[in-house]
Steps between C-alpha positions, in 0.01 A plus 500: 500500500785734588667431163174580318455831682861600438469399135188713457673791673799478267272481195304807613824686571629425149173612343510818707855578391406438136208738539722767662749461217223543241372814672852639533559442129168651390544778245437846639581836344373857497307623194693730266385752244611407143736798502668376818540158341661661195740715702615230742538215248821408318305374200172616341401325178208403282534132419313197373527171690598223257577212737578391853691233691587416860868534584692402815690787659628334818395308812347597833638421847343153481671418172182525296519674161388861459345570162425814304274542200686625194275684256641524150395833350519701182589856589285746305619827653737602777405809699777459757781250537833370367623550145439139393162338433347283773384153394397354837373600844503296820254477789438278802305182431230579758281804561551456876855624447391768251528294182325647195275299266504608135312363198689377197412699187399810696667843499589670829655811643768356727700680767778308668835482674826437315717259701880506503502192275308691233169319557175695542293395803135596554261467795139576586625816673592653166269654242418236237190548290363362173583763239140517377379595849718811524340837435625724220633738765702223665646394165599856410639567847753219458686718250381853575412558864596246765873571472435873548367423847757253629632768739148545638348288776157339469343457844214251524206607715379185677244672724369848572636741614818492293725774375828573330799624698714633217442698179659215301223258604182406312217353708368175351134471606364216283463266796302733729279620215426175317651223716731408214862566412406500133289815504510826304836618630666168416337485158509861383747709701873545546674686781728750320748758622414863423730793422507611866624158613169385648306198374136469395269259325477557127251369247507591134538372146838669453809512724466775763649841432802595704301741714164325496232578757332210675153608391415139413578354838254234618 
């Protein structure tokens, strides 16, 4: 009887530790505005996924293999990144550790990190969207606006009251207004530096003038 109780206790302890490990490894990251994703990423490209395979990248502390998913891609346009074309991106094999799932044959805007070995790694914490789902403003901003605001700071308002503390900040209010991080400011606005050094939201069909007034702020 004692052996049975101890055995059950050990089994429960193992299951508990597994569960703790799963929770500890769960993917968690703060939402970012598309402009923030552009400015903080090493690589920003438009690409079509043409294939995928699972590749072993090492082993864990128990000696079990650690795998990544390698997505073979056809680069269609580079907005930011190294001089050479990128033909593959890598991501974790599970969404619990921020692995990204992409569909073969589909075009995406991909932001990612360039590792020291030259490989591009992507996670759920980065901005990755099907190209067809981007707004025209977002597409234009990849070449005309986002870079102009990389010295600005976009501050997300998670709950009211919220405010900016510096003239170089733009207050991102999509969440408190519409309970989404993919609202009007994410879809249609860029935070751009003005001639006086301050930053403001800008929306327009053409690149902002050097001394524009933020009359189109949300």
